[in-house]
N, C-alpha and C positions, 0 to 999 in steps of 0.2 A: 504494500500500500504506500502511496506517495502522499505525504502530508503537506508538502510545500514548505518553503522557508518563511519564517515569520520574525520580524523585528519588533520587539516590544519594549516599552519603557514604563516605569511605574509611576509616572505622573498621575496622581490619584484621580483626577476628574476630567482631564483633557480627553477629547474624543476625536481622533483623526485617523484616517487610514488611507492608503494609496495602493494601487495595483502596480506591481513591478513591471519593468519594461518587457520582459520576455519570459517564456515558459509558464509554469503554473505557480511560480513563487508569489507570495503575498507579503507585503510589508504592512505590519499593523502597529501603529504608534499607540502606545498606552498599555500599561499593565506589565507587571512583573511575573505574573503567574499564567502560563500558557498551556492550553489544553487542546489536544488534537485527537479526533476520533473519526473513523471511517465507516462507510456504509456496511462493511463486512460484519460489524458487531450487531447492528440492528437487524440485518437480514438473517443472520445466523440465529439470534435469540428469538425473533418472531417465528421463524420456521420451527425451532425446537419447541417453543411453547405450544405451538399449534399441534405438533405431534404428541405432546404430553397431555393436552386437554381434550383432544378428540380422537376417536378411534380412526386410525389411518387405514384406508382401504385402497385397492387398486382402482384406477379410473376407468371403469367400464360399466355399461348399463346393466349387465347381468348381475353384478354384485349389488347394484342399487335397486333391483327389483324388490318391491315391498311385499313379499309373501309373508305369511305369519311367522315363519321361522326366522326372519331377519329382525323381528322386533325384540327389544330388550326391556327389562324392567325399569321402573322409575329409579330404583336405587342404583342400578348399573349406569343408567343415563346420567345420574348426578355425578358419579365418579368420572364419567367420560367427558361430559360437556358442561358441567356446572362449576368449573373452577373459576375463582376470582382472577386467576392469571390468564384467562382466556384472551386470545388476540382480539384486537378491536373489531375486526370484521365478524368474528363469531359472537362477540358481545352484541354487535348490531343485529345478527340473526335472532339472538335471544330477545332483544328488545322488539324487533319487528314482529315476532311470531308468538311470544309467550302470552300476550294479552288476548287478542282476537283478530281474526280476519274481518274484513269489512262486513258490516251488517247489511244483509240482503233481505229485505222484507221480513225482518224479525229473526233472521238466522244469525247465529254466532258460533264460533269455534274456539277451542283452546288447543294449542299445539306445542310439541316438544321435539327438539332435535335428538335423534337417536343414532345417527351415523353421518359422518362427513368425510369427504375426500378432499383434503386441502393441499394443493400443489405448493411447491416452494414459492413464496412471494418474492417479488423483486423490489429493491429500494434503490432509487437513482437520485443522486444529489443534483440539484439545479443551482446554477451560479447566479442567474439574474432573472427574477429576484431570488435571494438566497432561500433555499428550502429544499424539499425533497418530494419525489413522486413515488408513491407506493402502488404497485399493481398486483392484483391476484387474478389469475386467469383459469378458466375451466374448473371452477369450484363446483362440486356437486354435494348435495345435502339430502338426507332422508329424514323425514319427520313423521310423527304420528300424533293423533289427538282425538278430541271429542267434538262432535258437532251437535248443536241443538237448534231447533226452530219452533216458533209458535206463531200462529195466525188465528186470532180470536181464541176460541176454545180448543183449537187443535195444537197439541204439543207433540213433538217428535224428537228423536235423537239417536245417536250411535257413535261409531268411531270412523276414522279414515286414515289412510296411509298416503303419503305424498312423496314424490321424488322430484327434486329441482336440479336440472342439469345445466352445465356449461355457464356458470355465473362468472361474469367479468366485472371487476370494479377497479377503476383507476382514480386515485385521489392525489391532488397536489396541495401541499401545505407550505406556507411561508413562515420562515423564522425571523424574529425581530428582537428588539430590545426596548423596554419601557424606560421612562426617564429616570426611575430610581434604580435601574440596573437589573430588574427582573427580566428573565427571558420571556418571549411571547411567541405564540404560534397561532396562525389563522388559516382557514381553508380558502384556497384560491379557486379551485375547480374540482368537480367530481363527475365522473361518467360511469354509469352502470348498465349492464345488459344481462338479461336472463334468457338462456337459450331455449329451454323447453320445460314443461311441467307435466308430470303424470300424477293422476290422483284416482284413488279407489275408495268408495264409501262402503261402510258395513253397517248393518243393523237398521232398524226402523223402516222407513219407506225408501231406503236407498236403492232398492232394486227397481224402483220406478224411475228415479232421475239419473241413475248411473249411466244409462245409455246416452244421456244428453250432455255428459261431462265434456265431451270433445268440443261442444259448441260454446262453452263458457270458460274453459281452462285458460284461454287467452286473456280473459279478464283477470283471472287469478294471477297469471304471470305478470301482467302489467301492474297490478297492485303491489306485488312483491318488489318488482323493479323500481316502482315509484318510491318505495320506502328506503331503499338502500342508501342513496346519497344523503338524505336528511339524517339517517342514522350515523353515517360516517362523520358528517359535519357536526352532529351533536356530540360525538365522542371527542372530536378535536376541540370543540368549545369547552367541554368538561376538563380536558387536559389544560387548556388555556386558563380556566378558572383556578385550577390547582397551581399552575405556575405563578399566577398573580398573587396568591397569598403565601407562596413558598418563602421560607426564610432565605435571605441571601447572605446571612452571616451565621457563623457557628460558634457557640461558646465552647472553648477548648477546656477551660477549667474555671474556677471562681475568679480568676484574674484576667484571663485573655479571651478575646473574641476574635475570630478570623472573618474578615469581610471578603465576600466572594461575588460581588455583583459583576455583571457584564460591563466591560469597558467600551464595547462597540457591538454592532450587529455581527453575528457569526458570519465568517467568510467561508464560502464554499469553493473548493478547488475541483480539479478534474476528477479526483478520486478520494477526496477527504474533506473534512470540515474542521476549521480552526476557530477556537473559542477563546477570547481573551477575558481573563478574570482579574479582578483587582488584587486579591491575594495579600492583604495587609492586616497585620495584627494591631489590635487596639486594647488599651486598658478599659475594662468594662465600666469601672466607676468614673474615670476621668479620661474619656477618649480624646486624644489630641493628635494632630499630625506631627510626625517626627521632623527634626530640623535638617533633614537631608532628602534628596530626591533620588528616585530610581534611575538607572542608566539603561539605555536601549540594549537589547541583546537579540541575537538571531538564532532561532531554532534550526538545527541541521535537519536535512531531509533524511527520513528513515523509511524508505519504501518497503522494507521487508517486515515491518512491524505494523500491527493494527492500531496501536495507541502510543502517543508520545505526550509526556507531561514535562514542562519546563518550569523551573522556579529560580528567580534571581536572588542574589544575596540581599537585596532590599527586603524581601520577605523575612529573612532571618533577622536582619537588623531592626525591622519594625517590631518584632517580638522582643528583642533585647531592649529596645527603647521603652516598650510598654511596661516591662518589668522594672526598668530603672525609674521611670516616672512614677510608678506606684511605690517607690522606695522599698522594694522587696529584695534588692540585690545586696543583702547584708547578712552577716553571720556573726554571732557572739560565740567565741571559742573559750571554753573553760578547761581546766586540767582534767576533769572527769571524762572529756571527750578524747583524750590522748591515750593510746594503748599503754598498759602497764609496762610492757617490755621496751618502750621507747627510752633511749638514754637521756632524753631531755624532757622536762616537764614544765608546766606553767606555774612556776613559783620563783621567788626571788633568789633562792639558793641555787637553783639550776641555771637560771639566766644570768645570775651574778658572775658566772664564769666569763660571759661575753661583755657584761656591763658592770664593772666593779662597784661603782657607787650605788647601784641598785640594791645590792645585798647589804651594803653598809647602812643605807638610810632606812631600809625596810627588811630587816632580817627575818628569815623563815616565814614568809607570808605567801599566800596564794595570789595568783594573778588571773586576769581575763584579757582577751584581745578582741576588740570589735573591728571586724573587717567589712568595709562597704565599698561599693563601686564609686569611683570619682566621676565617671561618665559611663554611658552605655557601652558595654562590650561591642567591639566591631568585628563583623565577619567579612571575610573576603574569599570568594570562591575562585580558585585558580585551577588550571589543568592538572597540576600535580598534587594539590592538597586543598583543604579548606582551612584557612588561617584565621585565628582568633586572637585579637589584641585586647588585653584587659588592663585598665588603669584603676588601681584600688588604693585605699588608705587603711592602714592598720593602727588603731589607737589602743595602746596597752595601759592597763590600770592595775594598781595594787589593791587587793581586798583586805581592808583592816579587820581586826578581830570583831568589831561591832557591825561588820557588813558594809561599811562605807567604802566606796571605790574612789581611789585617788589616781587621776591621770598622771602617768610618768613619762611617756614619750609617744611620738607619732612618727610613723614611717610611711613613705610613699612606695607603692609596689607596682612596678611595671612588668607585666608578664606576657609572653607570646606562646601560643600553642598551635599545633598543626594536627589535622585529623584526616583520616582516609575513610571513605565510604565505598561499599560495594554490595552487590546482591549475589547471594549464594544460596542455592537450595530453597528458593522462594522467600528468603529472609534478607532484610536489610541489616548489614553488619558494618562494623567500623572499628577504628582504633584512634587513640589520642596520645600525643607525646608533647612534653614540655620542651620548647626550643630555647627559651631564655627567661630569666627572672632577675630583676634588678631592684635592690632596696636602697633608698636614699633617706637620710634622717631629715625629717621636716621640722621637728621641735623636740626638746627634751627637758625634763625637770630633774634629771639625774646626771647631768653633765654630758659633754660631747663624747661620743664613742663611734668606733668604726662599725660598719654594717657588714663587712665581708663574711664574718663567721655566721651571722644571722642569715645572710644570703645563701650560704652553703646549706644551712639548716633548712631553709625554706625549700630549696631544690630537693633535698632528701625527703622532706615531708610530702612535697608535691608528687614525687615519683611513687611514694607508698600509696597515696590516694589513687593515682592513675592506674596502678595495678588492678585495683578492685573495679574501677570504671571500665577498663579494657576487658576484664573478664565478662562483664555484663554485655558489653558491645559485641564481643565475639559470639555470644550466644545468639544474638540477632533478634530482630522483631519481624513478625510476619508482614510481608508487603500486602497492600490493600486487598482485602477479601470480603465479599459480601455474601448474603445468602444465595444470590442468584449468579454471581460471576466471580472469577478470580483471575489474577494476572499470572501468566506463565511465560517462560523464556525471557524474563526481564533482564535488562542491561542498564546500568547506571553509568553516565558519562559526566565528567566535569569539564567545563569550558571557562573562559575568563568571564567572571561575573555571574554565572548561572550554572546549574546542573540540570540534567535531563534524565528521565527514565523512559525507555522505550520497551514496549511489551506487547505480547499477544494477549487476547482475552478469551478465556474459556467459560462458556455458559454452564452453570451448575443447575441441574434439574433435581429438585428435592421433592 
């Protein structure tokens, strides 16, 4: 599948796009979170759902003959054709036929689908206007039901079997974007045709009017055909109503929300659809724009995969800024948090080896260190690694016997980390290493001292923590999987300013 190249920028609310000069490439200004999906996914899932929800038979008239042996019980029918996951056209048949056929001089019927032959539907993307065309051809359906009629004091009823052959439905839907970023869909056109109808009545006075069926079955065919497109359009409108109220942001936890509104109308290429999403994290309580802007990035073509997702470092940095603005990037370290086997502990005796006046002024006392971010940590995605730069402040205090804490010194901490990410066995895995850490004395109440020894101590402590972090990262986290689909054959790539995941999609039938 060819997704086309896409250049995106995370400017939050600008809406510009332009078509590239040649090929199928599309340049899309706006958005740091890029999503690309092809028609293969929809076609495959729609076909598989159809097979799962209706009894799949061979397409020939003999198997659709409605002898009594072909009828099934209501319970069996419910398991075959009553699933909520039924494809739209089958939902249409249910809507069209479950209530009643047209009232003809007091007559009414109730019918149920008992068998259907659903060929593989085709889905074709349309570039102008952006949308897709769905076609189902040669659909055949067998139904059974009850008929009742009354005329004055005369009441009659019975059952009937019906076969509907060679149904063709073609629907064109347009994709769009609302002002608030919600996706939208609308019906542009619909055409339907019913090839033929066979019907056989049983019971009551059916033996009288059965010979005349051939004279009015055309009316029945026309009535069925007339209901198809309104049913399709109704389903599209129902989907549009759902999209209109759908959340375009997701609360990640009690602190962060991820905004995912569309940044522009979906762009349709020759064989794929490109969707630009905002992809920006906010603090739920105090949502503010970060003091930096996203940079454009170009998604590479991945014609051999069904799905490609790209995310710029702006998305990561917006999450970092949201935590920082919420004042949550801080940690109070006490001696109880340090492993007993550690050669250094948070007390004046232990740290007095590096800061002589500390032990003299406050002998044998516990200490605490408050570490907080001086600014939001900065992520930078590069082809060889994801780099993280952290500027922090460490404020050390002595804990007096009465519990009072006395500040004794403040140190600025500049650290740099690099990480690797990859996908293996369906899991996202990674590793982190410390590249550098630098300590500088900002202020001191216990005299001037060199920070070289403390810097070495910080490196040792950092490496100890990273061992446990890397153990967890190497176990990995499952790549996106839902009840109905999972990613397979996934590959993660890092480029300057963004990373991308390309994958095939496997439909899961449960």
